[in-house]
DRENPA-3360 file (N, C-alpha, C; in nm, 2 decimals, always signed):
BEGIN
1 = MTTTAAMG = -6.01/+3.68/-3.84/-6.03/+3.56/-3.77/-5.95/+3.56/-3.64 ~ -5.99/+3.47/-3.55/-5.92/+3.46/-3.42/-5.79/+3.38/-3.45 ~ -5.70/+3.39/-3.36/-5.58/+3.31/-3.38/-5.58/+3.21/-3.26 ~ -5.53/+3.09/-3.28/-5.53/+2.99/-3.18/-5.43/+3.03/-3.07 ~ -5.33/+3.11/-3.09/-5.24/+3.15/-2.98/-5.31/+3.23/-2.87 ~ -5.42/+3.30/-2.91/-5.49/+3.38/-2.81/-5.61/+3.31/-2.75 ~ -5.63/+3.18/-2.79/-5.75/+3.11/-2.74/-5.71/+3.00/-2.64 ~ -5.81/+2.97/-2.55/-5.79/+2.86/-2.46/-5.83/+2.73/-2.52;
9 = VDAIQIRA = -5.81/+2.62/-2.45/-5.83/+2.49/-2.50/-5.97/+2.47/-2.56 ~ -6.08/+2.52/-2.48/-6.21/+2.50/-2.53/-6.23/+2.58/-2.66 ~ -6.18/+2.70/-2.67/-6.20/+2.78/-2.79/-6.13/+2.71/-2.91 ~ -6.01/+2.65/-2.89/-5.94/+2.58/-2.99/-6.02/+2.47/-3.04 ~ -6.08/+2.39/-2.95/-6.17/+2.28/-2.98/-6.29/+2.32/-3.06 ~ -6.35/+2.43/-3.02/-6.47/+2.49/-3.09/-6.43/+2.53/-3.23 ~ -6.31/+2.60/-3.24/-6.26/+2.64/-3.37/-6.25/+2.52/-3.47 ~ -6.20/+2.41/-3.41/-6.18/+2.29/-3.49/-6.32/+2.23/-3.54;
17 = VIDEWSGA = -6.42/+2.24/-3.45/-6.56/+2.20/-3.49/-6.61/+2.29/-3.60 ~ -6.59/+2.42/-3.59/-6.63/+2.51/-3.69/-6.56/+2.49/-3.82 ~ -6.43/+2.46/-3.82/-6.36/+2.43/-3.94/-6.41/+2.31/-4.01 ~ -6.43/+2.20/-3.93/-6.48/+2.07/-3.99/-6.62/+2.09/-4.04 ~ -6.70/+2.16/-3.97/-6.84/+2.18/-4.00/-6.85/+2.26/-4.13 ~ -6.78/+2.37/-4.14/-6.78/+2.46/-4.26/-6.72/+2.39/-4.38 ~ -6.62/+2.31/-4.35/-6.56/+2.23/-4.46/-6.66/+2.12/-4.52 ~ -6.74/+2.07/-4.43/-6.84/+1.97/-4.47/-6.95/+2.04/-4.55;
25 = LGAKNAEA = -6.99/+2.16/-4.51/-7.08/+2.24/-4.59/-7.03/+2.26/-4.73 ~ -6.91/+2.31/-4.74/-6.84/+2.33/-4.87/-6.84/+2.21/-4.96 ~ -6.81/+2.09/-4.89/-6.80/+1.97/-4.97/-6.94/+1.90/-4.99 ~ -7.04/+1.97/-4.94/-7.18/+1.92/-4.96/-7.19/+1.78/-4.89 ~ -7.14/+1.76/-4.77/-7.15/+1.64/-4.70/-7.24/+1.65/-4.58 ~ -7.37/+1.62/-4.61/-7.47/+1.64/-4.50/-7.45/+1.56/-4.38 ~ -7.40/+1.44/-4.39/-7.37/+1.35/-4.27/-7.26/+1.42/-4.18 ~ -7.16/+1.47/-4.24/-7.05/+1.54/-4.17/-7.10/+1.67/-4.10;
33 = VARHQAAG = -7.19/+1.74/-4.17/-7.25/+1.86/-4.11/-7.33/+1.82/-3.99 ~ -7.42/+1.72/-4.00/-7.51/+1.68/-3.89/-7.43/+1.62/-3.78 ~ -7.31/+1.56/-3.80/-7.23/+1.50/-3.70/-7.20/+1.60/-3.59 ~ -7.19/+1.73/-3.62/-7.15/+1.83/-3.52/-7.27/+1.89/-3.45 ~ -7.39/+1.85/-3.48/-7.52/+1.90/-3.42/-7.56/+1.81/-3.30 ~ -7.60/+1.88/-3.20/-7.65/+1.81/-3.08/-7.80/+1.76/-3.10 ~ -7.84/+1.67/-3.03/-7.99/+1.63/-3.03/-8.06/+1.76/-2.99 ~ -8.17/+1.79/-3.06/-8.25/+1.91/-3.03/-8.20/+2.03/-3.10;
41 = FMHFSLAP = -8.10/+2.01/-3.19/-8.05/+2.13/-3.26/-8.16/+2.22/-3.32 ~ -8.14/+2.35/-3.30/-8.24/+2.45/-3.35/-8.17/+2.54/-3.45 ~ -8.23/+2.56/-3.57/-8.17/+2.64/-3.68/-8.26/+2.75/-3.71 ~ -8.21/+2.87/-3.71/-8.27/+2.99/-3.76/-8.20/+3.02/-3.89 ~ -8.25/+2.97/-4.00/-8.18/+2.97/-4.13/-8.21/+3.10/-4.21 ~ -8.14/+3.12/-4.32/-8.17/+3.22/-4.41/-8.30/+3.19/-4.49 ~ -8.32/+3.06/-4.51/-8.44/+3.02/-4.58/-8.56/+2.99/-4.48 ~ -8.68/+3.00/-4.53/-8.80/+2.96/-4.45/-8.78/+2.81/-4.40;
49 = PLRSMPTE = -8.85/+2.78/-4.30/-8.94/+2.85/-4.21/-8.86/+2.94/-4.11 ~ -8.93/+3.01/-4.02/-8.86/+3.09/-3.92/-8.77/+3.01/-3.83 ~ -8.80/+2.89/-3.80/-8.71/+2.80/-3.72/-8.73/+2.66/-3.77 ~ -8.63/+2.58/-3.75/-8.64/+2.44/-3.79/-8.56/+2.36/-3.69 ~ -8.60/+2.24/-3.67/-8.52/+2.14/-3.59/-8.50/+2.02/-3.67 ~ -8.40/+2.03/-3.77/-8.38/+1.92/-3.86/-8.33/+1.80/-3.78 ~ -8.40/+1.68/-3.81/-8.36/+1.56/-3.74/-8.30/+1.46/-3.84 ~ -8.30/+1.50/-3.96/-8.23/+1.41/-4.07/-8.17/+1.50/-4.17;
57 = TTGLDAWF = -8.10/+1.44/-4.26/-8.02/+1.52/-4.36/-8.09/+1.54/-4.49 ~ -8.21/+1.50/-4.50/-8.29/+1.50/-4.63/-8.29/+1.65/-4.69 ~ -8.33/+1.74/-4.60/-8.34/+1.88/-4.65/-8.21/+1.94/-4.69 ~ -8.10/+1.91/-4.62/-7.97/+1.96/-4.65/-7.92/+1.89/-4.78 ~ -7.94/+1.76/-4.79/-7.91/+1.69/-4.92/-7.98/+1.76/-5.04 ~ -8.11/+1.79/-5.02/-8.18/+1.85/-5.13/-8.13/+1.99/-5.17 ~ -8.09/+2.07/-5.06/-8.03/+2.20/-5.09/-7.89/+2.18/-5.16 ~ -7.81/+2.09/-5.11/-7.68/+2.06/-5.17/-7.70/+2.03/-5.32;
65 = ATWQGPIG = -7.80/+1.96/-5.36/-7.83/+1.92/-5.49/-7.86/+2.03/-5.59 ~ -7.88/+2.15/-5.53/-7.91/+2.27/-5.61/-7.78/+2.34/-5.65 ~ -7.67/+2.29/-5.61/-7.54/+2.35/-5.64/-7.46/+2.26/-5.73 ~ -7.38/+2.32/-5.83/-7.28/+2.25/-5.91/-7.15/+2.25/-5.83 ~ -7.09/+2.14/-5.82/-6.96/+2.13/-5.76/-6.96/+2.17/-5.61 ~ -6.85/+2.20/-5.55/-6.84/+2.25/-5.41/-6.90/+2.39/-5.39 ~ -6.93/+2.41/-5.27/-6.98/+2.55/-5.23/-6.87/+2.62/-5.16 ~ -6.84/+2.74/-5.20/-6.74/+2.82/-5.14/-6.80/+2.87/-5.00;
73 = YEVHDLRI = -6.73/+2.84/-4.89/-6.78/+2.88/-4.76/-6.66/+2.92/-4.68 ~ -6.66/+3.05/-4.64/-6.55/+3.11/-4.56/-6.61/+3.17/-4.43 ~ -6.53/+3.15/-4.32/-6.57/+3.21/-4.19/-6.47/+3.32/-4.17 ~ -6.52/+3.45/-4.14/-6.43/+3.56/-4.12/-6.47/+3.63/-3.99 ~ -6.37/+3.69/-3.93/-6.39/+3.77/-3.81/-6.45/+3.69/-3.70 ~ -6.41/+3.56/-3.68/-6.47/+3.47/-3.59/-6.43/+3.51/-3.44 ~ -6.53/+3.51/-3.36/-6.51/+3.54/-3.22/-6.57/+3.42/-3.14 ~ -6.51/+3.37/-3.04/-6.56/+3.26/-2.96/-6.55/+3.30/-2.81;
81 = ATGGDLAF = -6.66/+3.27/-2.74/-6.67/+3.30/-2.60/-6.71/+3.16/-2.53 ~ -6.64/+3.13/-2.43/-6.66/+3.00/-2.36/-6.69/+3.02/-2.21 ~ -6.76/+2.94/-2.15/-6.78/+2.94/-2.00/-6.85/+2.81/-1.96 ~ -6.77/+2.73/-1.89/-6.82/+2.60/-1.85/-6.85/+2.51/-1.97 ~ -6.97/+2.45/-1.97/-7.01/+2.36/-2.08/-7.09/+2.43/-2.19 ~ -7.09/+2.57/-2.18/-7.16/+2.64/-2.29/-7.07/+2.74/-2.35 ~ -7.09/+2.77/-2.48/-7.01/+2.86/-2.56/-7.09/+2.91/-2.67 ~ -7.05/+3.02/-2.73/-7.11/+3.07/-2.85/-7.00/+3.14/-2.94;
89 = SYSLNRMN = -7.03/+3.14/-3.07/-6.94/+3.21/-3.16/-7.02/+3.30/-3.25 ~ -6.95/+3.40/-3.30/-7.02/+3.48/-3.41/-6.92/+3.52/-3.51 ~ -6.96/+3.54/-3.63/-6.87/+3.56/-3.75/-6.95/+3.62/-3.86 ~ -6.87/+3.67/-3.96/-6.93/+3.71/-4.09/-6.88/+3.60/-4.18 ~ -6.97/+3.54/-4.26/-6.94/+3.43/-4.34/-6.97/+3.47/-4.49 ~ -6.90/+3.41/-4.58/-6.92/+3.43/-4.72/-6.95/+3.29/-4.78 ~ -7.05/+3.29/-4.86/-7.09/+3.17/-4.94/-7.10/+3.20/-5.08 ~ -7.04/+3.12/-5.17/-7.05/+3.14/-5.31/-7.04/+3.01/-5.39;
97 = GTKIDGEK = -7.07/+3.02/-5.51/-7.06/+2.90/-5.60/-7.15/+2.91/-5.72 ~ -7.17/+2.80/-5.78/-7.26/+2.80/-5.90/-7.38/+2.71/-5.88 ~ -7.50/+2.76/-5.89/-7.62/+2.68/-5.88/-7.64/+2.60/-6.01 ~ -7.72/+2.50/-6.00/-7.74/+2.41/-6.12/-7.81/+2.49/-6.24 ~ -7.88/+2.60/-6.20/-7.94/+2.68/-6.31/-7.84/+2.79/-6.37 ~ -7.71/+2.78/-6.32/-7.61/+2.87/-6.37/-7.59/+3.00/-6.29 ~ -7.68/+3.03/-6.20/-7.67/+3.15/-6.11/-7.55/+3.13/-6.03 ~ -7.48/+3.24/-6.00/-7.35/+3.24/-5.92/-7.37/+3.33/-5.80;
105 = PDLWFRQT = -7.44/+3.29/-5.70/-7.45/+3.37/-5.58/-7.32/+3.39/-5.50 ~ -7.31/+3.51/-5.45/-7.19/+3.55/-5.37/-7.25/+3.63/-5.25 ~ -7.27/+3.56/-5.14/-7.34/+3.62/-5.03/-7.26/+3.63/-4.90 ~ -7.26/+3.74/-4.84/-7.20/+3.76/-4.70/-7.32/+3.76/-4.61 ~ -7.31/+3.69/-4.49/-7.41/+3.69/-4.39/-7.35/+3.68/-4.25 ~ -7.44/+3.70/-4.16/-7.40/+3.70/-4.02/-7.43/+3.56/-3.96 ~ -7.35/+3.51/-3.87/-7.38/+3.38/-3.81/-7.34/+3.38/-3.67 ~ -7.43/+3.32/-3.59/-7.41/+3.30/-3.45/-7.43/+3.15/-3.42;
113 = LGFRKIDG = -7.34/+3.08/-3.36/-7.35/+2.94/-3.32/-7.35/+2.93/-3.17 ~ -7.44/+2.85/-3.12/-7.44/+2.81/-2.98/-7.39/+2.67/-2.96 ~ -7.30/+2.65/-2.86/-7.24/+2.52/-2.84/-7.27/+2.47/-2.69 ~ -7.27/+2.34/-2.68/-7.28/+2.27/-2.55/-7.18/+2.16/-2.55 ~ -7.10/+2.15/-2.44/-7.01/+2.04/-2.43/-7.08/+1.91/-2.38 ~ -7.09/+1.81/-2.46/-7.17/+1.69/-2.43/-7.07/+1.57/-2.43 ~ -7.06/+1.50/-2.32/-6.97/+1.38/-2.32/-6.83/+1.42/-2.36 ~ -6.78/+1.54/-2.33/-6.65/+1.58/-2.35/-6.63/+1.64/-2.49;
121 = AWRIVHEH = -6.73/+1.65/-2.58/-6.72/+1.70/-2.71/-6.81/+1.82/-2.73 ~ -6.76/+1.93/-2.80/-6.85/+2.04/-2.83/-6.94/+2.01/-2.94 ~ -7.07/+2.04/-2.92/-7.17/+2.01/-3.02/-7.25/+2.14/-3.05 ~ -7.29/+2.16/-3.17/-7.37/+2.28/-3.20/-7.51/+2.26/-3.16 ~ -7.57/+2.34/-3.08/-7.71/+2.33/-3.03/-7.80/+2.43/-3.10 ~ -7.74/+2.54/-3.15/-7.82/+2.64/-3.22/-7.73/+2.71/-3.32 ~ -7.80/+2.74/-3.44/-7.74/+2.81/-3.55/-7.83/+2.92/-3.59 ~ -7.78/+3.04/-3.60/-7.86/+3.16/-3.64/-7.79/+3.23/-3.75;
129 = DSVPFYMD = -7.85/+3.23/-3.87/-7.79/+3.30/-3.99/-7.88/+3.41/-4.02 ~ -7.82/+3.53/-4.06/-7.91/+3.64/-4.10/-7.84/+3.73/-4.19 ~ -7.92/+3.81/-4.27/-7.87/+3.93/-4.34/-7.96/+4.05/-4.30 ~ -7.90/+4.17/-4.30/-7.98/+4.28/-4.27/-8.08/+4.31/-4.39 ~ -8.18/+4.39/-4.36/-8.27/+4.43/-4.47/-8.27/+4.58/-4.48 ~ -8.30/+4.63/-4.60/-8.31/+4.77/-4.62/-8.44/+4.83/-4.56 ~ -8.42/+4.93/-4.48/-8.53/+4.99/-4.41/-8.58/+5.11/-4.48 ~ -8.58/+5.10/-4.61/-8.64/+5.21/-4.70/-8.78/+5.18/-4.74;
137 = GSLRAAVD = -8.84/+5.08/-4.68/-8.98/+5.05/-4.71/-8.99/+4.93/-4.81 ~ -8.88/+4.89/-4.87/-8.88/+4.78/-4.97/-8.87/+4.65/-4.90 ~ -8.82/+4.64/-4.78/-8.80/+4.52/-4.70/-8.71/+4.42/-4.77 ~ -8.63/+4.47/-4.87/-8.54/+4.38/-4.95/-8.42/+4.34/-4.86 ~ -8.39/+4.21/-4.87/-8.27/+4.16/-4.80/-8.15/+4.23/-4.86 ~ -8.05/+4.27/-4.77/-7.93/+4.35/-4.82/-7.82/+4.25/-4.85 ~ -7.84/+4.17/-4.95/-7.75/+4.06/-4.99/-7.63/+4.12/-5.07 ~ -7.63/+4.24/-5.10/-7.52/+4.30/-5.17/-7.41/+4.36/-5.08;
145 = LKP = -7.43/+4.35/-4.95/-7.33/+4.41/-4.86/-7.21/+4.32/-4.85 ~ -7.09/+4.39/-4.84/-6.96/+4.32/-4.82/-6.89/+4.39/-4.70 ~ -6.81/+4.32/-4.63/-6.75/+4.38/-4.51/-6.64/+4.48/-4.56;
% end
């Protein structure tokens, strides 16, 4: 993870947004997640469709309802780049927990976030989550990888 000592003010503010946003995901608080998204937010999620522009929290609330208790959500190897009113971050993230059917997923994935400074506050304008896939002809998602 990056350290605040090595970051400028914008990167420190963005890190705070990421910490609050990921904490809201773990707590299954859709309103707090959405609070950090800018108008026109674009999401390239792990789940279909290929892209979405969620304008309400209904889908996120429905997904949260598939989990028992909190969701484990960790951000690792975070890097933040800033320039003017635009910035991006990338990281390896881990998500785990217990689904309502008893399944216990433990998934590492890649994430890139795009930010824009709007009215003095950093907002997430784009989120891209992905996992590699095996190129052995099976096209299976490589969800068993760990850093």
